[in-house]
C-alpha positions in Angstrom: 0.0 0.0 0.0 1.1 3.6 -0.6 0.0 6.8 1.0 0.3 10.4 0.0 -0.2 13.3 2.4 -0.1 16.7 0.8 -1.4 20.2 1.2 -0.6 23.5 2.9 -2.0 22.4 6.2 -0.3 21.1 9.3 -0.1 17.3 9.9 1.5 15.6 7.0 4.8 14.6 8.6 3.0 14.1 11.9 0.6 11.6 10.2 3.5 9.8 8.5 5.5 9.6 11.8 2.5 8.4 13.6 2.4 5.5 11.2 6.1 4.9 11.8 5.5 4.7 15.6 2.6 2.3 15.1 4.6 0.0 12.7 7.6 0.1 15.0 5.3 -0.8 18.0 4.3 -3.9 16.1 8.0 -4.8 15.5 8.0 -3.9 11.8 11.1 -2.3 10.3 10.7 1.4 9.4 12.8 3.7 7.3 12.2 7.5 7.5 13.9 9.5 4.8 13.6 13.3 5.3 14.2 15.4 2.2 15.0 19.1 2.5 15.4 18.7 6.3 18.8 18.9 8.0 18.3 20.8 11.2 17.7 19.1 14.5 14.1 18.4 15.5 12.4 16.6 18.4 11.1 14.0 16.0 14.6 13.0 15.1 15.5 12.5 18.7 12.3 10.5 19.4 12.7 8.3 16.3 16.4 7.7 17.2 15.4 5.7 20.3 13.3 3.2 18.4 15.5 0.3 17.4 13.2 -0.6 14.5 13.6 2.8 12.8 16.3 3.7 10.3 16.5 7.5 9.8 18.1 9.0 6.7 18.5 12.7 6.6 20.7 15.4 5.1 24.1 15.8 6.7 23.6 19.5 7.2 20.9 22.2 7.0 20.7 23.9 3.7 18.0 26.4 4.7 15.1 27.3 2.5 15.3 26.4 -1.2 14.8 30.1 -2.3 17.9 31.1 -0.3 20.2 28.4 -1.7 23.0 29.1 -4.1 23.3 27.2 -7.4 26.1 25.1 -5.8 24.0 24.3 -2.7 21.1 23.2 -5.0 23.5 20.9 -6.8 24.8 19.5 -3.5 21.4 18.9 -2.1 20.2 17.3 -5.3 23.2 14.9 -5.2 22.4 14.2 -1.5 18.7 13.6 -2.2 19.5 11.2 -5.0 21.9 9.2 -2.7 19.2 9.2 0.0 16.6 7.9 -2.4 19.0 5.1 -3.6 19.6 4.2 0.0 15.8 4.1 0.6 15.3 1.8 -2.4 18.0 -0.5 -1.1 16.4 -0.6 2.3 12.9 -1.3 0.8 14.3 -4.3 -1.1 15.8 -5.7 2.1 12.6 -5.0 4.1 9.6 -5.8 1.9 7.5 -6.2 5.0 8.5 -2.8 6.4 7.3 0.8 6.1 9.2 3.4 4.1 8.5 7.1 4.6 9.7 9.6 2.1 9.0 12.9 3.9 8.9 16.1 1.8 9.6 14.1 -1.4 6.8 15.9 -3.1 8.6 19.2 -2.5 11.9 17.8 -3.6 10.2 16.8 -6.9 8.5 20.1 -7.3 11.7 22.1 -6.7 13.7 19.7 -9.0 16.1 18.9 -6.2 15.9 15.1 -6.9 16.1 12.9 -10.0 12.5 12.4 -10.9 13.3 9.2 -12.8 14.6 7.6 -9.6 11.5 8.7 -7.8 9.3 7.2 -10.5 11.0 3.9 -10.3 10.3 3.7 -6.6 6.7 4.9 -6.9 5.8 2.8 -9.9 7.3 -0.4 -8.4 6.8 0.0 -4.6 8.6 -2.3 -2.3 7.5 -2.2 1.3 4.6 0.0 2.4 5.3 3.6 1.4 4.3 7.0 2.6 5.0 10.2 0.7 4.5 13.8 1.9 4.7 17.2 0.3 2.9 20.5 0.0 1.7 20.5 -3.6 -0.5 17.9 -5.3 1.8 15.8 -7.4 0.2 13.6 -10.1 3.1 11.2 -9.8 1.9 10.4 -6.2 -1.8 11.1 -6.4 -2.3 8.9 -9.4 -0.5 5.9 -7.9 -1.2 6.1 -4.2 -3.7 3.8 -2.5 -4.5 6.5 0.1 -4.4 10.2 -0.8 -5.1 12.8 2.0 -5.1 16.5 1.5 -4.2 18.6 4.6 -5.8 22.0 4.2 -5.1 24.9 6.4 -8.2 26.6 7.8 -6.5 28.6 10.5 -2.9 28.9 11.7 -1.4 30.9 14.6 1.4 32.1 12.3 -1.3 34.1 10.4 -1.8 36.1 13.6 1.9 36.7 14.1 2.5 33.9 16.6 6.0 32.6 16.3 6.9 28.9 16.4 7.4 27.5 19.9 10.5 25.6 20.8 9.6 21.9 21.0 6.2 22.4 19.5 7.1 23.6 16.0 4.8 24.2 13.2 
């Protein structure tokens, strides 16, 4: 089965990681690959204590895509491609597991990943897979078994409330 959580609302990564915790609780192997994310977060610390979870992330924080130099965009693209290849290898070794490709929709939209590599994984899924991203991507919506749109109705940031440490949004 494959899942795609997308939209401008909060909850996409949270839903995916909730599935990770559920699967790990049942003793299933889980691999979480976080594209575009390199900074520390509470989720990374929490997932790190679960022995069933493999976490693949960027080695450093590149910041927001619109602030990246051309060289940084090339670096992150190469990193993303390597991460995706690692994810595919993991999925082949764990066909009974759960593979989460967090923010892959955004990496595709921003052209910061080889779309042909993504298509290979999406068109021939090994293991259960979850994809997240902000925009509706036909590559995912047309092939996923579950498609969920997260729509923002109200957000504290719209009123000037800043993100809270430990409870980020």
